[in-house]
Every structure is written in structure tokens, then in C-alpha cells.
N, C-alpha and C positions, 0 to 999 in steps of 0.2 A: 662461451665463444670457443668453438672447436678449433678454429685456426690458430688462435693465440696459445691454446693448450698444446696443439701439435708442435708449434714452433718452440715453446718452452721446454717440452719434454724431450722431443727428438733431438734437437740441436745437431751435433755432429755425428750422432749415432747412426743416422740413416745413411751417411756417406760410407760407413763401414760395410754396409750391405753392397753398395755399388763397387767398392774396392774389391770385396770378395768375388763379386760377379765378374769383374774385370780379370782377376787372377784365374778364375775358372775358365773364362773364355780363352785366355792366352795359353793355358795348359792344354785345352782341347785343340786349339790351333796348332800348337807345337806337336801334339801327338799325331795330328793329321799330316803335318808337314814331314814328319819322320817316315811316312809311308813312301815318300819320294826317294830318299836315300836307300831305303830297303829294296825298292825295285831296282835302283841303280846298282846296288851291291850284287844282286843276282846276275847282272850282266857285266859287272866289273866297273868299279868307279874310275879307275885310272883311264880307261878308254873313253868313258862317257863324259867325264868332267871336262875333257878338252873341247867337246862340242857344246858345252853349256856356257851360259853367260849370265850376268846379273845375279839375282837373288838365288837362283838354283845353284850356281857355281859356288856362291858364298856358303850355302847350306852344306854342300858337299865338302868344302874345305874344312868346315867345322867338324864334320864326321871324321875326316882324315886326321885332323888335329887330335881328336879324342882317341884315335887308334882303333876306330870301329869300322874302317872302310872295308874290311874284309870279314867282319863279324856280323853275321845275320842275327845271331842270338843277342848280341850286344844292342843292336838297334831295336830288336823286339822288346828287350828289357826297358830301353828308353821310352818306347811307345807305351808300354804297360805302366811305367812309373808316371808318365804324363797324364794318362787317363785316371789312374788311381788318385793322383794329386787333385785332378779336376773334380773327381767324385767327393773327396774329402772337403775341398773348399766349398763345393756346392752344398754339401750337407751342413757345413758351418753357417753358410749364408742363409739357408732355409730355416735352420734351427734358431739362429739369432733373430730372423724376421718373425718367426712364430712367437719367440719370447717377447719381442717388442709389441706385437699385436695383442698378446694376452695382458701384458702389463699396462699398455695404453688403454685397453678396454676397461680394466679395473680402475684406472685413474679417471677416465671419463665418467663412469658411473658413480664413482666416489665423489667427484666434483659436483655432479648433478644432485646427488643425495644431500650434500652439504648445502647447496642452494635451496633445496626443498625445505630444509629446517630453518632457513632464514627468511622465507617469503611470508608476506602478511596473510592473515586469515581472509581478508577481503579478496585478494588475488586468488587464493585457493578456492574460495566459494564461487568465484566467477567462472571457473573452468570445471569441466566434468572430469570424472576419474579416468576416463579413457585417454584424455589429453596427457596427463602426467605419466600414465603407464606407457603410452607410446613414446613419450619424450625420454624416459629413462631406459627403455628396452630396445625400441626400434631404431631411434636416431643414432645412438652410439654405434650400433651394429652397421648401419649404413656408412658411417664415417670410417669405421675400420675396414669395410669392404673397399672403399675408395683408396685407402692407404695400401691395402694388399694389392689392388690392381696397379697402383703407381709403382710399387716395388717390382712387381712381375714384369710390367711393361719396360721399366728401366733396365732390368736385368737382361731381358730378351734383346733390347735395343743395343746394349753394350756388346752382347754376344754376336749380334749380327754385324756391327761395325768392325769388330776385331776380325771375324772370319772373312768379311769382304775385303778388308785391308790386306790380309794375308793372301787372299786370292789374287788381288791386283799385283802384289809383290811377286808371286809365283809366275803368273801369266796374265798380263793385263787383258788379253782377249777373253780368256775364261772368266775373269772377274767382271768384265763388261757384260758378257753373256749372262752370268748369274744375276747381275744387277737388273738387267732388262727383263729376265724371266720373273724375278721377284716383283718388279713393278707391275708387270702384266697380271700376275696372280693376285696382287693386292687390288688392282682395279677390278678384276673379275669377281673377287669375293665381296668387295664393296658394292658392286652392282647387284650381285645376288642377294646381299643383305637388304639393300634398298627395295628390291623386288618382293622379297618375302614380307617386309614390313607393309608394303602396299596391299598385298593379298590379305594379311592379317587384319588390316583396318577395314577392308571391304567386307570380310566375313564377320 
């Protein structure tokens, strides 16, 4: 039973991938947000911060508190560190995910092989060789593909939620516009995918 083995083996390990994905998304969002103080610094934060309010002003106050309000190089270093951290965390998440996939595939096939050694001769004789070959080679691979797609989708979903949240904090109009465009693109690609499937069935 693949489901029971997944639950027994993965446990809390899979949440580590989600946590790393969340940290990577936050680091990426922080690096993008730092572009705003960088542009403000070019025009002078002291004058611009008076006209800002909400999250933008809060971000500028943090930059001033760190003593980087007049340091373009300092803000550039912060942006660089944010994206370097994001790259390292993403590498760790993908590496750990690859390790889990390889180890899980080994355990799945090992479990099936153990079951093979315990089955009765009558059951073995009632099935052809292709059935057992497919069961130990093809089915675990499909289960692993489902796990890989789950982690990829979850990571992208976390990244999207974090970036959209930051966009709403910065400018709710821009966030709403980005959300609307994203929904329209999703509907467009879903319609295109459905149309391509219909064409493939006809041919």
C-alpha cells in the first residue's frame, strides 16, 4: 500500500521542504522589496518618506534605522544577500527533495521485493511475468512522480502566496492587478489545454 508507506516514511520530513520553500520565497520577496528603497535612495529618502504611508514608509524607516538611507552600495549588498540566501535555501530544498525521492523509491521497491518473496506459488503462477515486472518497475516510478509533482506544486504555491501578499502590502492596487492577470492567464491556459486535448482525441 503506497499511501501507508508514504505516511510512515515521510512523516514530518515533507514539511521541511515546505518550510525551506517558504524561507526561499520570503528571501526573494525581501530582495524585490529592497529595490524600492534603492530607488528612493537615488532621489533622497528624507524627502520621499514624508509622502509615503503604510508599508512603504515602514520599509523606508527600517532602511533608515540600519543606517543605509544614503548608502546605495549597502542596499545593493542587502539585495545580493537576500537572493544568495534564496538560492542556497532553494538548493537545500531541491537537494533534500531529491534525497527523499531516491530513498523513498528504494524503500518502495524493497518493500515490493519482500512481498514477492512471501507470496504463494499459486498466486505467482496465476499472473504473467509482465505483471510483476510492471508492478516493481513502473508503479513505484509513477508514485514517485506524483510525490515530485506534489512538492513542486506546493513550493510554487507557497512562493506565489508570499509574493502576492507582499504585493498587496506594497500597493493593493498593484496586487489586485497582478492577481487578476494571474487568474486570466490560468483560465487561458486551462482553456488551451482543454482544446489541445480535444484535438488529440480527434486525431
